[in-house]
C-alpha positions in Angstrom: 21.3 26.7 -42.7 22.4 28.0 -39.2 22.1 26.0 -36.4 19.5 26.7 -34.4 19.7 28.0 -30.6 17.9 25.6 -28.2 16.0 28.7 -27.0 14.8 29.5 -30.6 11.2 27.9 -31.4 11.6 25.3 -34.1 7.8 24.1 -33.2 5.0 25.7 -31.6 4.9 23.6 -28.2 2.0 23.7 -25.7 3.7 24.5 -22.1 1.4 23.4 -19.4 0.8 25.7 -16.3 2.7 24.5 -12.9 -0.1 21.6 -11.0 -0.8 22.8 -7.3 1.9 21.0 -5.2 0.5 19.4 -1.9 3.9 18.8 -0.7 7.2 20.6 -1.5 9.2 18.4 0.1 12.4 19.6 -2.9 12.2 22.8 -1.1 13.6 21.4 2.2 15.8 19.5 -0.4 16.9 22.8 -1.7 17.3 24.1 1.2 19.6 21.2 2.2 21.4 21.6 -0.5 22.0 25.2 -0.7 24.3 24.3 2.6 26.5 21.3 1.3 29.5 22.7 0.9 32.0 20.7 2.0 34.3 18.9 -0.6 32.8 20.5 -3.1 34.2 22.7 -6.1 32.2 25.6 -4.5 33.6 25.4 -0.6 34.7 29.1 -1.8 31.6 30.5 -3.5 28.5 29.7 -1.3 27.2 32.5 -3.1 26.5 30.1 -6.0 24.4 27.9 -4.6 22.7 30.3 -2.7 21.9 32.5 -6.2 20.6 28.8 -7.9 18.2 28.1 -4.8 17.1 31.8 -5.0 16.5 31.4 -8.9 14.7 28.4 -8.5 12.0 29.6 -5.5 11.4 32.7 -7.0 10.6 30.8 -10.4 8.3 28.4 -8.8 6.7 30.7 -6.6 6.1 33.3 -9.7 4.9 30.1 -12.1 7.4 30.6 -14.3 8.0 27.3 -16.8 11.3 28.1 -17.4 14.6 28.5 -15.0 18.0 29.9 -16.2 21.1 28.7 -14.0 23.7 29.2 -16.3 27.4 30.7 -15.2 27.1 29.9 -11.8 30.6 27.6 -11.3 27.7 24.5 -10.1 29.0 21.1 -9.2 25.9 19.3 -8.5 22.8 18.9 -9.5 20.2 21.2 -7.5 16.7 19.8 -6.2 13.5 20.7 -7.6 14.1 21.4 -11.2 11.5 18.7 -12.1 9.0 21.7 -11.6 10.3 23.4 -14.9 9.8 22.9 -18.8 12.9 24.6 -20.2 16.4 24.3 -18.3 19.1 26.3 -18.7 22.8 24.8 -17.1 25.3 26.2 -19.8 28.6 26.8 -18.7 28.9 25.3 -14.9 30.5 21.8 -13.8 28.5 19.6 -13.4 29.5 15.9 -14.3 26.5 14.0 -14.4 22.9 15.0 -14.8 19.7 13.3 -13.9 16.8 14.2 -15.1 14.6 10.4 -15.0 12.2 11.4 -13.5 11.4 15.0 -15.4 8.0 14.1 -17.1 7.5 17.8 -17.4 10.3 18.7 -19.6 10.3 20.1 -23.1 14.3 21.8 -23.4 17.4 21.2 -21.8 20.7 22.9 -22.0 23.7 22.1 -20.3 26.6 23.2 -22.8 30.1 24.0 -21.3 30.2 21.7 -18.2 31.8 18.4 -17.6 29.4 15.9 -17.9 30.5 12.2 -18.4 27.0 10.8 -17.6 23.2 11.8 -18.5 19.8 9.8 -17.5 16.9 11.6 -20.0 13.3 11.0 -18.9 11.6 8.0 -19.3 8.3 7.2 -19.8 5.5 7.2 -22.7 4.3 10.5 -21.5 7.7 12.2 -22.0 7.8 15.4 -23.7 10.9 16.6 -24.0 11.9 18.4 -27.6 15.2 19.9 -27.3 18.7 18.8 -26.0 21.7 20.9 -26.1 25.2 19.2 -24.5 27.8 20.6 -26.7 31.4 20.7 -24.8 31.6 18.2 -22.0 33.2 14.6 -21.8 30.7 12.4 -22.6 31.5 8.9 -24.6 27.9 7.6 -24.4 24.3 8.6 -24.8 20.9 6.9 -25.1 18.2 9.1 -26.6 16.8 6.7 -28.8 13.8 6.4 -26.6 12.8 10.2 -27.0 10.3 9.7 -29.5 9.6 13.3 -29.7 12.6 15.1 -29.6 13.3 17.7 -32.7 16.2 18.9 -31.9 19.9 17.3 -30.7 23.0 19.0 -30.1 26.2 17.3 -28.8 29.2 18.6 -30.5 32.6 18.7 -29.5 32.1 15.5 -26.8 34.1 11.7 -26.7 31.0 9.9 -28.7 31.9 6.9 -30.6 28.6 5.6 -31.4 25.3 6.8 -31.2 22.1 5.1 -32.0 18.5 7.1 -33.1 16.5 5.1 -34.6 13.3 5.9 -32.9 13.4 9.7 -33.1 11.3 9.6 -36.0 10.6 13.4 -35.3 14.3 14.7 -35.2 14.9 17.8 -37.7 18.3 18.9 -36.3 21.2 17.1 -35.1 24.4 17.8 -34.1 27.4 15.7 -33.5 30.1 16.9 -35.1 33.4 17.0 -33.2 33.4 13.7 -31.8 34.9 10.0 -31.7 32.4 9.0 -33.8 33.2 5.7 -35.8 29.6 4.7 -36.4 26.1 6.0 -36.5 22.3 4.1 -37.0 19.8 7.4 -37.2 17.4 5.3 -39.4 14.8 6.8 -41.8 13.9 10.5 -41.1 11.5 12.4 -43.1 11.8 15.5 -40.9 15.2 15.6 -40.7 16.5 19.0 -42.1 20.0 19.3 -40.9 22.8 16.5 -40.0 26.1 17.6 -38.9 28.7 14.9 -38.6 31.7 16.7 -39.0 35.2 16.3 -37.8 34.7 12.2 -36.8 36.1 9.3 -37.6 33.2 7.5 -39.7 34.7 5.3 -42.9 30.9 4.8 -44.0 27.2 5.6 -43.6 24.4 3.4 -43.4 22.2 4.0 -46.1 18.8 5.9 -44.6 15.5 7.8 -46.1 16.4 12.0 -45.2 13.5 12.8 -48.1 13.6 16.8 -46.7 17.1 17.0 -46.1 18.9 20.7 -46.2 22.4 20.8 -45.3 24.6 18.0 -45.0 28.0 18.7 -43.3 30.2 15.3 -43.4 33.7 16.9 -44.4 36.8 16.3 -41.7 36.1 12.3 -41.6 37.7 9.4 -43.4 34.9 8.7 -46.0 35.7 6.8 -49.2 32.8 7.0 -50.6 29.3 8.3 -50.1 26.5 5.4 -49.9 23.1 7.6 -49.3 20.0 7.2 -51.4 20.6 9.6 -54.4 16.9 10.7 -53.9 18.3 12.3 -49.7 19.7 15.1 -51.9 16.7 16.5 -53.8 16.5 19.2 -51.4 20.1 19.1 -49.9 21.4 23.2 -50.3 24.6 22.8 -48.5 26.8 19.5 -48.9 30.4 19.7 -47.3 32.3 16.5 -47.5 36.0 18.1 -47.8 38.7 16.3 -46.0 37.8 12.5 -46.3 39.1 9.8 -48.4 36.7 9.9 -51.7 38.1 8.6 -54.7 34.9 9.0 -56.8 32.0 11.0 -57.3 29.2 9.3 -59.6 28.3 11.1 -62.1 24.5 10.2 -61.9 24.6 11.7 -57.9 25.1 14.8 -59.0 22.4 15.0 -61.5 20.5 14.7 -58.0 21.8 18.1 -57.1 19.0 20.4 -58.2 19.0 22.6 -55.4 22.5 22.9 -54.7 24.0 26.3 -53.7 27.2 25.1 -51.8 28.8 22.3 -52.7 32.7 21.1 -51.3 34.5 17.9 -52.2 38.1 19.7 -51.7 40.8 17.7 -50.3 39.8 14.3 -50.9 41.7 11.7 -53.4 39.4 12.5 -56.5 40.9 11.7 -59.6 
């Protein structure tokens, strides 16, 4: 199963229209932000902030739900993004992102920045479902409170531990190419794809994934696959190559009735 783009529809989401704004203080903040270039990486490229401010204003005034600020080499977060349900900030130079008060946010893409920290939306009415933060410098993330999340991708970071027991609607999880030594997922009835490849995992916590289609755990330090065998009934792709596996239980193989691609090469199986 191919890992889908964050902006592909997985499940239809209801997008609200812009509420009437009585106060537009964020516009003043945006104009101020546009002029602040001293001591920033954009000092020689004022057109970057000008372009970002222009896009934000135009999108808001035309009542668009999405904003695309990708590839502008921004080093700081622009004001006004709380007005949108879908935000694309790929290919910038952001080191921190604060979405604490973005209660309308549904999709967030921050691929290929320099992120070291991020604050996600909080509260009971959080509706965010899609997050993509590949190719950054994150060591810690806290998404366990994002109960509505269905798509989460944070490949190519520096994560060592992730906990997401409360993310019960998760369908796609990509944490490949990190430094994970442990991950606590909890049971995930909706999970279709789990990519934990290229990490430092020595074991996996037992959890139920009854609808799992793709499991990628290659290039870790696993000595055995300790997962409920029933998890593999619908698995079509299983890659456990390049680990420390010493044996495979024959009983486990009987559960791979749907398997189409199986890789166990470069282990210590005798």
